[in-house]
C-alpha positions as CSV (number, residue, x, y, z in Angstrom):
1,X,-20.3,73.9,30.4
2,X,-19.5,70.3,31.2
3,X,-22.2,68.3,33.5
4,X,-21.1,67.2,37.0
5,X,-21.1,63.7,35.8
6,X,-18.7,64.8,32.9
7,X,-16.6,66.7,35.5
8,X,-16.3,63.5,37.7
9,X,-15.4,61.3,34.7
10,X,-12.6,63.6,33.9
11,X,-11.3,63.6,37.6
12,X,-11.4,59.8,37.6
13,X,-9.3,59.8,34.3
14,X,-6.7,62.1,35.5
15,X,-5.4,59.7,38.4
16,X,-2.6,57.6,38.2
17,X,-2.4,55.1,35.3
18,X,-2.1,51.7,36.4
19,X,1.3,50.0,36.0
20,X,-0.2,46.5,35.1
21,X,0.8,45.3,31.5
22,X,-1.6,43.3,29.3
23,X,-1.4,39.5,30.2
24,X,-3.6,38.5,27.5
25,X,-0.8,38.0,25.0
26,X,2.7,37.0,26.5
27,X,4.3,37.1,23.1
28,X,3.5,40.7,22.5
29,X,3.7,42.1,26.0
30,X,6.5,40.1,27.3
31,X,7.5,42.4,30.2
32,X,5.7,45.2,32.4
33,X,7.7,48.0,31.0
34,X,8.5,49.9,27.8
35,X,10.9,52.4,26.3
36,X,9.7,56.0,26.3
37,X,11.1,59.4,25.7
38,X,10.7,61.3,29.2
39,X,11.2,65.2,29.9
40,X,13.6,65.6,32.7
41,X,14.2,69.4,32.5
42,X,14.9,72.4,30.3
43,X,16.7,70.9,27.4
44,X,16.9,67.5,29.0
45,X,15.1,64.3,27.7
46,X,16.0,60.8,28.2
47,X,14.9,57.4,27.1
48,X,13.7,55.4,30.2
49,X,12.1,52.0,30.9
50,X,8.7,53.0,32.2
51,X,5.5,51.1,33.2
52,X,3.3,49.9,30.1
53,X,-0.2,51.8,30.5
54,X,-3.2,49.6,30.8
55,X,-7.0,50.1,30.2
56,X,-8.4,52.2,33.2
57,X,-11.7,53.1,31.6
58,X,-14.3,51.3,29.4
59,X,-13.5,53.6,26.4
60,X,-9.8,53.3,26.8
61,X,-7.7,51.6,24.0
62,X,-4.2,50.3,24.4
63,X,-1.9,50.5,21.3
64,X,1.4,49.1,20.2
65,X,3.1,52.1,18.6
66,X,4.4,51.4,15.1
67,X,5.3,54.9,14.3
68,X,5.6,58.2,16.1
69,X,7.5,61.3,15.3
70,X,9.3,64.5,16.5
71,X,7.9,67.8,15.3
72,X,8.3,71.5,15.7
73,X,5.8,71.9,18.4
74,X,7.6,69.3,20.4
75,X,10.5,71.8,20.7
76,X,9.0,74.2,23.0
77,X,8.5,71.2,25.5
78,X,12.2,70.3,25.0
79,X,13.1,73.9,26.0
80,X,10.7,73.9,28.8
81,X,8.6,76.8,27.5
82,X,5.2,75.2,28.1
83,X,3.5,75.7,31.3
84,X,3.0,73.0,33.7
85,X,5.3,70.5,32.3
86,X,6.4,68.1,35.0
87,X,9.5,65.8,35.3
88,X,9.3,62.2,33.9
89,X,6.3,63.0,31.5
90,X,6.4,61.0,28.3
91,X,6.5,63.3,25.2
92,X,5.2,63.0,21.7
93,X,1.6,63.7,20.4
94,X,1.5,62.1,16.8
95,X,1.4,58.2,16.4
96,X,0.0,55.2,14.8
97,X,0.0,51.6,15.5
98,X,-1.9,48.4,16.3
99,X,-4.7,47.9,18.8
100,X,-3.7,45.7,21.8
101,X,-6.6,46.1,24.2
102,X,-10.0,47.8,24.2
103,X,-12.3,48.8,26.9
104,X,-15.7,47.2,27.1
105,X,-17.7,50.1,25.5
106,X,-15.2,50.6,22.4
107,X,-17.1,49.8,19.3
108,X,-15.2,51.3,16.4
109,X,-11.9,49.4,16.5
110,X,-10.9,46.0,17.5
111,X,-7.6,44.3,18.7
112,X,-5.4,43.8,15.6
113,X,-6.6,47.0,13.8
114,X,-4.2,49.3,12.3
115,X,-5.0,52.9,13.7
116,X,-4.0,56.4,13.8
117,X,-4.6,58.4,17.2
118,X,-5.5,62.1,17.0
119,X,-3.1,64.3,18.9
120,X,-6.0,65.9,20.9
121,X,-8.1,64.0,23.5
122,X,-11.9,64.7,23.0
123,X,-14.8,63.1,24.9
124,X,-17.0,62.9,21.9
125,X,-20.1,63.9,23.9
126,X,-19.9,67.5,25.2
127,X,-21.2,70.6,23.4
128,X,-17.9,71.3,21.5
129,X,-17.4,67.7,20.4
130,X,-21.1,67.3,19.1
131,X,-20.2,70.5,16.9
132,X,-17.0,68.9,15.7
133,X,-15.0,71.3,17.6
134,X,-12.9,68.7,19.4
135,X,-10.2,70.5,20.6
136,X,-12.3,72.7,22.6
137,X,-13.5,69.7,24.5
138,X,-15.1,70.6,27.9
139,X,-14.2,67.3,29.5
140,X,-10.5,66.4,29.0
141,X,-8.5,69.1,30.5
142,X,-8.5,70.1,34.2
143,X,-6.0,72.9,34.1
144,X,-6.9,75.8,36.3
145,X,-3.7,77.6,35.1
146,X,-5.2,77.5,31.5
147,X,-8.6,78.6,33.0
148,X,-7.1,81.6,34.5
149,X,-5.0,82.7,31.9
150,X,-7.2,82.2,29.0
151,X,-10.6,82.3,30.6
152,X,-11.5,79.0,29.7
153,X,-9.8,75.6,29.2
154,X,-9.4,74.0,25.9
155,X,-9.4,70.3,25.3
156,X,-6.5,67.9,26.2
157,X,-3.6,67.1,24.1
158,X,-1.4,63.9,24.3
159,X,2.1,64.2,25.5
160,X,1.9,68.1,26.0
161,X,2.0,68.8,29.6
162,X,-0.6,69.3,32.4
163,X,-1.5,72.7,30.7
164,X,-3.6,70.5,28.2
165,X,-4.5,67.7,30.6
166,X,-1.4,65.8,31.6
167,X,-1.7,62.9,29.2
168,X,1.1,60.6,28.7
169,X,2.5,60.9,24.9
170,X,3.4,58.7,22.2
171,X,7.2,58.6,21.7
172,X,7.2,55.1,23.3
173,X,6.3,51.5,22.6
174,X,2.8,51.5,23.9
175,X,0.2,54.3,24.2
176,X,-3.1,54.4,25.9
177,X,-5.7,56.5,24.1
178,X,-8.8,57.7,25.9
179,X,-12.2,57.8,24.3
180,X,-11.2,55.5,21.7
181,X,-14.5,55.7,19.8
182,X,-13.7,59.4,19.2
183,X,-9.8,59.6,18.8
184,X,-8.8,56.7,16.7
185,X,-9.1,56.4,12.9
186,X,-8.8,52.9,11.4
187,X,-6.4,53.1,8.6
188,X,-7.3,52.0,5.1
189,X,-5.2,49.0,3.8
190,X,-4.0,51.0,0.9
191,X,-2.3,53.7,3.1
192,X,1.2,52.8,4.2
193,X,2.1,53.5,7.8
194,X,4.6,56.4,6.7
195,X,1.7,58.3,5.3
196,X,-1.0,57.4,7.9
197,X,1.1,58.5,10.6
198,X,0.7,62.2,9.8
199,X,-3.2,62.1,10.0
200,X,-2.4,62.3,13.6
201,X,-1.7,65.9,13.5
202,X,0.0,67.9,10.7
203,X,-1.9,66.7,7.6
204,X,-5.3,67.8,9.1
205,X,-3.7,70.7,10.9
206,X,-2.4,72.2,7.8
207,X,-5.6,71.7,6.0
208,X,-7.6,73.4,9.0
209,X,-5.2,76.2,8.8
210,X,-6.0,76.8,5.0
211,X,-9.7,76.5,5.7
212,X,-9.8,78.8,8.5
213,X,-8.0,81.3,6.6
214,X,-10.7,81.3,4.1
215,X,-8.6,80.8,1.1
216,X,-10.3,81.0,-2.5
217,X,-9.0,79.7,-5.7
218,X,-6.7,82.3,-7.5
219,X,-5.7,84.3,-4.3
220,X,-2.2,85.3,-3.5
221,X,-1.0,83.6,-0.2
222,X,1.8,84.2,2.1
223,X,3.2,81.6,4.4
224,X,5.5,82.1,7.3
225,X,7.6,79.2,8.7
226,X,8.3,76.1,6.5
227,X,8.4,73.3,9.1
228,X,6.2,70.4,8.6
229,X,3.0,72.2,8.9
230,X,4.0,75.1,6.9
231,X,5.4,72.9,4.0
232,X,2.1,71.0,4.0
233,X,0.1,74.3,4.0
234,X,1.9,75.0,0.8
235,X,1.1,71.6,-0.6
236,X,-2.6,72.2,0.1
237,X,-2.7,75.5,-1.4
238,X,-0.9,74.5,-4.7
239,X,-2.4,70.9,-5.0
240,X,-6.1,71.4,-3.8
241,X,-6.9,75.1,-3.1
242,X,-5.3,76.4,-6.3
243,X,-3.9,79.5,-5.1
244,X,-2.6,81.8,-7.9
245,X,0.8,82.6,-6.0
246,X,2.3,81.4,-2.8
247,X,5.0,83.5,-1.2
248,X,6.9,81.7,1.6
249,X,9.2,83.1,4.3
250,X,11.9,80.9,6.0
251,X,15.8,80.8,6.2
252,X,16.5,77.2,5.7
253,X,17.8,76.6,2.1
254,X,16.4,73.2,2.0
255,X,13.0,74.0,3.1
256,X,12.8,76.8,0.6
257,X,14.1,74.6,-2.1
258,X,11.4,72.2,-1.6
259,X,8.5,74.7,-1.4
260,X,10.0,76.3,-4.6
261,X,10.7,73.2,-6.7
262,X,7.7,71.0,-5.8
263,X,4.9,73.5,-5.4
264,X,6.0,76.6,-7.2
265,X,6.4,78.9,-4.4
266,X,8.1,82.3,-4.5
267,X,10.8,82.5,-1.7
268,X,11.9,85.0,0.7
269,X,14.9,84.1,2.9
270,X,14.9,86.3,6.0
271,X,18.5,85.8,6.6
272,X,19.0,87.8,3.1
273,X,16.1,90.1,3.3
274,X,16.4,92.4,6.4
275,X,12.8,93.8,5.6
276,X,10.7,91.0,4.7
277,X,7.5,93.1,4.4
278,X,9.1,95.2,2.1
279,X,10.4,92.5,-0.1
280,X,7.0,90.9,-0.2
281,X,5.3,94.3,-1.1
282,X,7.8,94.5,-4.0
283,X,6.7,91.0,-5.2
284,X,3.1,91.7,-4.7
285,X,2.0,95.3,-5.0
286,X,-1.1,96.0,-3.0
287,X,-0.5,93.0,-0.6
288,X,-1.3,89.5,-0.1
289,X,-4.8,88.4,0.1
290,X,-4.1,86.1,3.1
291,X,-1.2,85.3,5.5
292,X,-0.7,82.1,7.4
293,X,1.5,82.0,10.3
294,X,3.2,78.6,10.6
295,X,6.2,79.9,12.5
296,X,5.2,80.7,16.1
297,X,6.3,82.3,19.3
298,X,9.8,80.9,19.6
299,X,11.5,82.5,16.7
300,X,12.6,85.8,17.8
301,X,14.8,87.6,15.3
302,X,15.4,91.2,16.8
303,X,17.6,91.9,19.6
304,X,14.7,93.7,21.6
305,X,12.4,90.5,21.6
306,X,15.4,88.4,22.2
307,X,16.2,90.2,25.4
308,X,12.7,90.5,26.6
309,X,12.1,86.8,26.2
310,X,15.4,86.0,27.9
311,X,14.4,88.1,31.0
312,X,10.9,87.0,31.1
313,X,9.2,90.4,30.1
314,X,7.2,88.5,27.2
315,X,6.6,85.0,26.2
316,X,5.9,85.3,22.6
317,X,7.5,87.4,19.8
318,X,5.2,89.5,17.7
319,X,7.6,89.7,14.8
320,X,5.9,87.4,12.5
321,X,2.5,89.1,12.9
322,X,3.8,92.6,12.6
323,X,5.1,91.3,9.2
324,X,1.9,89.9,8.3
325,X,0.3,93.2,9.0
326,X,2.6,95.1,6.8
327,X,2.5,92.3,3.9
328,X,-1.4,91.9,3.9
329,X,-3.6,93.8,1.7
330,X,-6.3,96.2,3.3
331,X,-9.3,94.2,4.6
332,X,-7.2,90.9,4.0
333,X,-6.9,88.1,6.6
334,X,-4.2,86.7,8.8
335,X,-4.4,83.4,10.3
336,X,-2.3,81.8,12.9
337,X,-2.0,78.1,13.1
338,X,1.6,78.2,14.7
339,X,1.7,77.8,18.6
340,X,1.5,80.9,20.8
341,X,1.6,80.4,24.5
342,X,0.8,83.9,26.4
343,X,2.0,87.6,26.0
344,X,3.8,89.5,23.5
345,X,5.0,93.0,23.1
346,X,5.2,95.5,20.4
347,X,2.1,94.2,18.5
348,X,1.5,96.4,15.6
349,X,-2.5,96.7,16.8
350,X,-3.0,99.9,14.9
351,X,-2.2,98.4,11.7
352,X,-4.7,95.5,12.3
353,X,-7.4,98.0,13.2
354,X,-6.7,100.6,10.4
355,X,-6.2,98.3,7.4
356,X,-9.2,96.4,8.5
357,X,-7.2,93.2,8.9
358,X,-9.1,90.0,10.0
359,X,-6.8,88.3,12.5
360,X,-7.9,84.6,13.1
361,X,-6.7,82.4,15.9
362,X,-7.0,79.0,14.1
363,X,-6.9,77.1,17.5
364,X,-5.5,73.6,17.7
365,X,-7.0,71.7,14.8
366,X,-9.8,69.4,15.6
367,X,-8.3,66.6,13.8
368,X,-11.2,64.3,13.8
369,X,-13.3,66.7,11.6
370,X,-11.0,66.4,8.7
371,X,-10.1,62.8,8.5
372,X,-12.6,61.8,6.0
373,X,-11.6,64.8,3.6
374,X,-7.9,64.1,4.1
375,X,-8.2,60.5,3.4
376,X,-10.2,61.2,0.2
377,X,-7.5,63.5,-1.1
378,X,-4.7,61.1,-0.1
379,X,-6.2,58.3,-1.8
380,X,-6.9,60.2,-5.1
381,X,-3.2,61.3,-5.0
382,X,-3.8,64.9,-4.7
383,X,-2.0,65.2,-1.4
384,X,1.0,63.2,-0.2
385,X,1.7,63.0,3.4
386,X,5.2,61.7,2.9
387,X,6.3,64.4,0.3
388,X,8.2,66.1,3.4
389,X,9.3,62.8,5.1
390,X,13.2,63.1,5.2
391,X,14.4,60.6,7.8
392,X,13.5,57.3,9.6
393,X,15.0,56.6,13.0
394,X,14.7,54.0,15.7
395,X,12.8,55.2,18.7
396,X,16.0,54.6,20.8
397,X,17.7,57.6,18.9
398,X,15.0,60.1,19.9
399,X,17.0,62.1,22.2
400,X,19.6,62.8,19.5
401,X,16.9,63.3,16.9
402,X,15.4,66.2,19.0
403,X,19.0,67.8,19.3
404,X,19.4,67.7,15.3
405,X,16.0,68.8,14.6
406,X,16.1,71.6,17.1
407,X,19.4,72.9,15.3
408,X,17.8,72.3,11.9
409,X,20.6,70.1,10.9
410,X,21.1,67.2,8.4
411,X,18.2,68.3,6.4
412,X,15.9,67.0,9.0
413,X,12.2,68.1,8.3
414,X,10.2,65.2,9.1
415,X,10.9,61.9,10.9
416,X,9.3,58.7,11.1
417,X,10.5,56.9,14.6
418,X,10.1,53.1,14.2
419,X,9.6,50.7,17.1
420,X,9.9,46.9,17.4
421,X,6.2,46.8,16.2
422,X,7.0,48.8,13.1
423,X,6.2,47.3,9.6
424,X,9.0,47.0,7.0
425,X,9.7,50.4,5.2
426,X,7.3,51.3,2.7
427,X,8.4,51.5,-1.0
428,X,9.5,55.2,-1.7
429,X,10.2,56.3,1.8
430,X,13.3,57.0,3.6
431,X,15.2,53.8,4.9
432,X,16.4,53.5,8.4
433,X,19.3,55.9,9.3
434,X,21.5,56.0,12.3
435,X,22.0,59.6,14.0
436,X,25.8,58.7,13.8
437,X,25.8,58.8,10.0
438,X,24.1,62.1,9.6
């Protein structure tokens, strides 16, 4: 458990952030406010001028955001489906940029360094951080709601409601990162911003999912959901873990095409296949060795779950898990990397028990644990974080990007949100688009 000193430190950090902007560099911080994407209510976000955060602790780091993004796990926030989300919270939990200011005890980065911030906030000192289980940090989340619901609190998450700490997010021009010695990665000069950004979350998260699932060379793996994490899982399975076959389930033709053409996946479009499990069992008699859920709780397909979610009788649909139960071989493994929030109905628990299935909750990925490994694969050309990057937009367009991404329009899979601090577009990555031209 956290020590009293750690608890006191947590409480001090959860106070109001100072509104004073840095006065050390007038050219870089020419005003005391910044542009940020703020949540206003269910389905309502706005771009606002808000105070620039400042250093409030000796391990804090203030960065000028050069790149952030909108991703699938932002959508439950957009729709107001995450608990303890408050009006005017700044969204966004993936970013990279340039160090502006550091606290007196920050030793691993210096002003001017190009860095990636982990989406999770970890103290680096508690029992879990010392075991590199950073997302289980004891000291960075004071949500009594989570503790009552889950029995324990997990670590904090940037830009993801007071359910995970209440920290301001990164869809903004500046971002304050706590515990900079733990939660920042200095980016090697040979990796462009457009690839470095995704080390903030989806690249290590997808790697974590495959590791937690226990994938072995030559196995047959099923992947549900081809958002950014799902597509990255497919790339890891093909390029690094050497699965013999990859079966993917989604209904977005462009995403299915990418998985098939780039990484040899066999596709199941659930708009065309009314019984996904039956189709997979035709493709793979005996069942999948392992299944990985990258879809999550929001995507109800059947009318029963749609009604129960609409009237508050459940929060999470069990449909994907049930399809995995029916598709995975006896004594196989099912891993959940997709977000689940609370309760589900109609779970096929008998199938889990009788088939001897291992159901693994991967948890939020401890990003920092995997940075070295992911950097090595990227440097060797064995994994390309920009392979699924489809669009580049201005930060000012974030509200419309949310709308288009939520509706899965215009072929948007992964975006790079640039700010006034961004570097020029890297060779081979998407040029700047405007939402009006989509």
